[in-house]
C-alpha positions in Angstrom: -2.8 28.5 0.9 -0.6 30.1 -1.7 1.8 28.2 -3.9 4.7 29.7 -2.1 3.3 28.7 1.3 2.7 25.2 0.0 6.3 25.0 -1.2 7.6 26.2 2.1 5.3 23.7 3.9 6.7 20.9 1.8 10.3 21.9 2.4 9.7 22.3 6.1 8.0 18.9 6.3 10.9 17.2 4.5 13.4 18.8 6.8 11.5 17.9 9.9 11.4 14.2 9.0 13.9 12.1 11.0 16.7 10.1 9.4 15.0 6.9 10.3 12.0 7.7 8.1 14.4 8.2 5.2 16.0 4.8 6.0 12.8 2.9 6.1 11.8 4.6 2.8 15.1 3.8 1.1 14.9 0.2 2.3 11.4 0.0 0.9 12.5 1.5 -2.4 15.4 -1.0 -2.7 13.2 -3.9 -1.9 10.4 -3.0 -4.2 12.8 -2.3 -7.1 13.4 -6.1 -7.1 9.7 -6.9 -7.2 9.9 -8.8 -10.4 7.6 -11.6 -9.3 4.7 -9.2 -9.0 5.2 -8.3 -12.7 6.4 -11.5 -14.3 5.3 -14.2 -11.8 2.7 -15.8 -14.2 5.2 -15.7 -17.1 7.9 -17.3 -14.9 5.6 -20.1 -13.8 4.6 -20.9 -17.3 8.2 -21.1 -18.2 9.1 -23.9 -15.8 7.0 -26.7 -17.4 3.9 -26.6 -15.3 0.4 -26.6 -16.6 -1.8 -23.5 -16.6 -4.0 -25.0 -13.9 -1.0 -25.5 -11.8 0.2 -22.0 -12.4 -3.2 -20.6 -11.3 -3.0 -22.8 -8.2 0.4 -21.4 -7.3 -0.6 -17.8 -7.9 -3.7 -18.4 -5.8 -1.7 -19.9 -3.0 0.7 -17.0 -3.2 -2.2 -14.5 -2.8 -3.7 -16.4 0.1 -0.3 -16.8 1.9 0.5 -13.1 1.1 -2.6 -12.0 3.0 -1.7 -14.4 5.9 1.8 -13.0 5.9 0.4 -9.5 6.3 -1.7 -10.5 9.3 1.1 -12.5 10.9 3.8 -9.9 10.4 1.6 -7.3 12.0 1.1 -9.4 15.0 4.7 -10.3 15.3 5.8 -6.7 14.9 3.6 -5.8 17.9 4.8 -8.8 19.8 8.5 -8.1 19.2 9.5 -5.0 17.2 8.7 -3.8 13.6 12.4 -3.5 12.9 13.1 -7.1 13.8 10.2 -8.4 11.6 11.3 -6.2 8.7 14.9 -7.6 8.9 13.8 -11.2 9.2 11.2 -10.9 6.3 13.8 -9.3 4.1 16.4 -12.0 4.9 14.0 -14.8 4.2 13.0 -13.2 1.0 16.6 -12.8 -0.1 17.4 -16.4 0.6 14.3 -17.6 -1.2 14.9 -15.5 -4.3 18.6 -16.6 -4.2 17.4 -20.2 -4.4 15.0 -19.3 -7.2 17.9 -17.8 -9.2 19.7 -21.1 -9.0 17.0 -22.7 -11.2 15.8 -25.4 -8.8 13.2 -28.1 -9.7 9.6 -27.3 -10.6 8.2 -28.2 -7.2 10.8 -26.2 -5.3 10.4 -23.2 -7.7 6.6 -23.2 -7.2 7.0 -23.3 -3.4 9.6 -20.5 -3.4 7.3 -18.3 -5.4 4.7 -18.7 -2.6 7.3 -18.0 0.1 8.7 -14.9 -1.7 5.3 -13.5 -2.3 4.4 -14.0 1.4 7.6 -12.3 2.6 7.0 -9.3 0.2 3.5 -8.8 1.7 4.8 -9.3 5.2 7.1 -6.3 4.8 4.3 -3.8 4.5 2.5 -3.8 8.0 5.7 -3.4 10.1 7.0 -0.8 7.7 3.8 1.2 8.0 3.7 0.8 11.8 7.3 2.2 11.8 6.3 5.2 9.8 3.4 5.9 12.2 5.8 5.6 15.1 7.9 8.4 13.8 5.0 10.9 13.5 5.1 13.5 16.2 1.3 13.8 16.4 -1.8 12.7 14.6 -1.7 15.6 12.1 1.7 14.4 10.8 0.6 10.8 10.1 -0.8 11.4 6.6 2.2 13.4 5.3 4.5 10.7 6.8 2.6 7.9 5.1 2.6 9.9 1.8 6.4 10.2 2.2 6.7 6.4 2.7 4.4 5.8 -0.3 6.6 8.0 -2.4 9.5 5.5 -1.9 7.1 2.6 -2.4 5.8 4.0 -5.7 9.3 4.9 -6.9 10.5 1.3 -6.2 7.5 -0.1 -8.1 8.2 2.2 -11.0 11.9 1.3 -11.1 11.3 -2.4 -11.2 10.1 -2.7 -14.8 12.8 -0.4 -15.9 15.4 -2.6 -14.3 13.7 -5.7 -15.9 14.1 -4.1 -19.3 17.8 -3.7 -18.7 18.4 -7.1 -17.2 16.1 -8.9 -19.6 12.4 -9.6 -18.9 12.8 -13.3 -19.3 16.3 -13.7 -17.9 14.9 -14.9 -14.6 18.3 -15.9 -13.2 19.5 -12.3 -13.5 16.2 -10.9 -12.2 16.2 -13.1 -9.1 19.8 -12.5 -8.4 19.1 -8.8 -8.3 15.9 -9.3 -6.2 17.9 -11.4 -3.7 20.6 -8.7 -3.5 18.0 -6.0 -3.1 16.3 -7.7 -0.2 19.7 -8.4 1.4 20.7 -4.8 1.0 17.4 -3.6 2.5 17.9 -5.9 5.6 21.5 -4.6 6.0 20.3 -1.0 5.8 17.6 -1.6 8.4 20.0 -3.5 10.7 22.8 -0.9 10.6 21.2 2.5 10.2 18.9 2.8 13.2 19.9 4.1 16.6 18.0 2.4 19.4 19.3 4.3 22.5 16.1 6.3 22.7 14.1 3.1 23.4 15.5 2.7 26.9 12.7 2.1 29.4 10.1 1.4 26.7 8.1 -1.7 27.3 7.5 -4.2 24.6 3.8 -4.7 23.7 3.9 -8.2 25.2 4.9 -6.6 28.6 2.0 -4.2 28.8 -1.4 -4.7 30.1 -4.4 -5.0 27.7 -5.1 -1.4 26.5 -8.4 0.3 26.4 -9.7 0.6 22.9 -9.8 4.4 22.9 -10.1 4.7 19.1 -13.2 2.5 19.0 -15.1 3.1 22.2 -18.4 1.5 21.0 -16.9 -1.9 20.1 -15.0 -3.7 17.4 -17.6 -3.8 14.6 -17.4 -0.1 13.5 -13.7 -0.5 13.0 -14.3 -3.7 11.1 -16.7 -1.8 8.8 -14.0 0.8 8.1 -11.4 -1.8 7.2 -13.9 -3.8 5.2 -15.0 -0.7 3.2 -11.4 0.0 2.4 -10.9 -3.6 1.2 -13.9 -3.2 -1.2 -12.5 0.2 -2.3 -9.3 -1.7 -3.3 -11.4 -4.0 -5.5 -13.0 -1.0 -7.2 -9.6 0.6 -7.6 -8.3 -2.6 -9.2 -10.8 -2.2 -12.1 -8.6 0.6 -13.5 -5.8 -2.0 -14.0 -8.0 -4.9 -15.1 -11.4 -4.0 -16.7 -10.5 -0.5 -18.0 -7.9 -1.8 -20.5 -10.4 -4.2 -21.9 -12.9 -1.4 -22.4 -10.2 0.8 -24.1 -9.0 -2.0 -26.3 -12.6 -2.8 -27.3 -13.3 0.9 -28.1 -10.0 2.0 -29.6 -8.6 -1.2 -30.9 -5.2 -0.8 -29.1 -3.8 -0.1 -25.7 -1.4 2.7 -26.5 -3.7 5.3 -24.9 -4.0 3.1 -21.8 -0.3 3.0 -21.5 -0.2 6.8 -21.6 -2.9 7.0 -18.8 -0.8 4.7 -16.6 2.2 6.9 -17.1 0.1 10.0 -16.2 -1.2 8.2 -13.1 2.2 7.1 -11.9 3.8 10.5 -12.5 1.1 12.4 -10.8 1.1 10.1 -7.8 4.9 10.3 -7.4 5.0 14.1 -7.8 1.7 15.1 -6.2 0.8 12.8 -3.3 3.2 14.2 -0.7 2.4 17.9 -1.4 -1.3 17.1 -1.4 -1.0 15.3 1.9 0.0 18.6 3.5 -3.5 19.9 2.6 -5.5 16.7 3.5 -3.9 16.5 6.9 -5.8 19.7 7.8 -9.2 17.9 7.4 -10.8 15.2 9.6 -10.0 11.7 8.5 -13.6 11.1 7.5 -13.6 14.0 5.1 -10.4 12.9 3.3 -11.4 9.3 3.1 -14.9 10.0 1.8 -13.8 12.7 -0.6 -10.9 10.6 -2.0 -12.9 7.5 -2.5 -15.7 9.5 -4.1 -13.4 11.3 -6.5 -11.6 8.1 -7.4 -14.9 6.3 -8.1 -16.1 9.2 -10.3 -12.9 9.1 -12.3 -13.1 5.4 -12.8 -16.7 5.5 -13.9 -16.1 8.4 -16.3 -13.2 6.6 -17.8 -15.0 3.3 -18.4 -18.5 4.6 -19.3 -17.2 7.2 -21.8 -14.1 5.4 -23.0 -14.9 6.3 -26.6 -13.9 9.9 -25.8 -10.2 10.7 -25.3 -11.1 13.8 -23.4 -13.3 11.8 -21.0 -10.5 9.2 -20.6 -8.0 11.9 -19.7 -10.4 13.7 -17.4 -11.3 10.4 -15.7 -7.6 9.5 -15.3 -6.9 12.9 -13.6 -9.9 12.5 -11.3 -9.0 8.8 -10.5 -5.5 9.8 -9.7 -6.5 12.8 -7.6 -8.8 10.6 -5.5 -6.1 8.0 -5.1 -3.7 10.7 -3.8 -6.2 11.9 -1.3 -7.4 8.6 0.2 -4.4 6.2 -0.1 -2.2 7.7 2.6 -5.2 8.6 4.7 -6.2 4.9 4.7 -3.0 4.1 6.6 -3.7 7.0 8.9 -7.2 5.6 9.6 -5.8 2.1 10.4 -3.2 3.7 12.7 -5.9 5.7 14.5 -8.2 2.8 14.9 -5.5 0.7 16.5 -5.5 0.3 20.3 -2.2 1.0 22.1 0.4 -1.6 21.2 -1.4 -2.9 18.1 -0.4 -0.5 15.4 1.3 -3.1 13.2 -1.6 -5.5 13.7 -4.1 -3.0 12.3 -1.8 -2.1 9.4 -1.8 -5.9 8.7 -5.6 -5.9 8.7 -5.6 -3.0 6.2 -2.9 -4.6 4.0 -4.5 -8.0 3.9 -7.9 -6.6 3.2 -6.5 -4.5 0.4 -4.6 -7.5 -1.0 -7.9 -9.5 -1.0 -9.6 -6.6 -2.9 -6.8 -6.6 -5.5 -7.0 -10.4 -5.8 -10.7 -10.8 -6.1 -11.7 -7.4 -7.7 -10.2 -8.0 -11.2 -11.7 -11.4 -11.5 -15.2 -10.3 -10.4 -15.0 -7.1 -12.4 -13.9 -8.7 -15.6 -16.6 -11.4 -15.3 -19.2 -8.7 -14.7 -17.9 -6.7 -17.7 -18.2 -9.7 -20.1 -21.7 -10.4 -18.9 -23.1 -6.8 -18.7 -20.8 -4.7 -20.9 -21.2 -1.0 -20.1 -23.6 -1.6 -17.2 -20.6 -2.9 -15.2 -19.3 0.7 -14.9 -22.6 1.7 -13.2 -22.1 -1.2 -10.7 -18.5 -0.2 -10.0 -19.6 3.4 -9.5 -22.4 2.5 -7.1 -20.1 0.2 -5.2 -17.4 2.9 -4.7 -20.0 5.5 -3.7 -21.6 3.0 -1.2 -18.1 2.5 0.4 -17.8 6.3 0.6 -21.2 6.5 2.4 -20.1 3.7 4.8 -17.0 5.6 5.7 -18.9 8.9 6.1 -21.5 7.2 8.3 -19.2 5.1 10.5 -16.1 7.3 11.0 -16.6 10.0 13.6 -13.8 12.5 14.0 -13.2 15.6 16.0 -12.3 19.0 14.6 -9.7 19.4 11.9 -6.2 18.3 13.0 -3.9 21.1 14.0 -0.9 22.3 12.0 2.2 20.2 12.7 4.9 21.9 10.7 6.8 22.9 13.8 6.3 19.7 15.7 9.3 17.8 16.9 9.5 14.3 15.3 9.8 11.3 17.5 13.3 9.8 18.0 14.4 7.2 15.6 14.1 4.5 18.2 10.3 4.8 18.0 10.8 2.1 15.3 11.5 -0.3 18.1 8.3 0.1 20.0 4.5 0.0 19.2 2.8 3.4 19.2 -0.4 4.6 20.8 -3.4 5.6 18.7 -5.3 8.9 18.6 -7.7 10.8 16.4 -10.2 8.4 14.8 -13.4 7.1 16.3 -16.3 5.2 15.0 -20.0 5.6 15.6 
């Protein structure tokens, strides 16, 4: 495809996306722009006169409850509607953060941190299920998820910038903004969707048990796919935990690592959506396997050859390219695995598994690095490649997905119902 054709494809894709997709993206951006707890949570906890052990306990509880929140919100979104769960989660988060801004007692503050973290994670599965519901066909899912992730990444990038303006340790200001951001997101979701197109649609609770068309041979192959993606998240997390240790040990400072993070964020924001217009043409198995493999090679090159600036830059580019390929396709895989009426539940499985990988991966990776030094990068590489082999061996797809540039998007009211699955099968 020529550069001009790719540009026209991107413009056509953006124009074809329904208003509701922009609304869910904007609500996500606004909500994530106030995600200060994810950045300064540990600093905040140590500032409210609790011990380090207590801070670790609170952060651990927040991580566990966050995974539980993802699972529960997915199920509730399928039981009721994604839109209703998104609004309720945002409102609860807004109220919790508002209480936190009022400087309550230590025990209340610790409990609110857990609640806010849970509601933040609970936002993702119904949002992802909403994005899938807007896709007119299976070929459009990956670009639609990439478009959603664009807003997600922009919000995450905006958060530290706003913290620098408001004051990184002025937690009253930070939490007031966070509360307002979540309130604004809930108001946007409540007022900007039309629901007239949902007439006659049955709620998931009113339908009979669906046939698991996406996984005809049983549940375990689907579990293998989601488990492999969870382990991939733990490998990915080494770029944010173990790699900076390697760079500091090799170069004596972290300025180069900061540059690599900026390169990663910039490339993902600018390149993931256009690249998704290419990856949607391939079977899901191809994109997942290739993306995980390229990401793993990039991570291994960066860590094993951290003494070379050229190797670090090359590794960063490969790592980012792999991320851009497999990240939106992971959501597409979860959507395609889901039986009818369980789209949000499967997005919850994916989100909670990835959260587990991001929680345990850094601890395991850093412990391995301190015990084995450079050999750790071999282990990380082999683990990532093993996940790629699992995905290649378990996922079975049909021919490449057809072009969907001229497809008609689903009406905005698709947000108010669960969507059927198509496209992905497992051996």
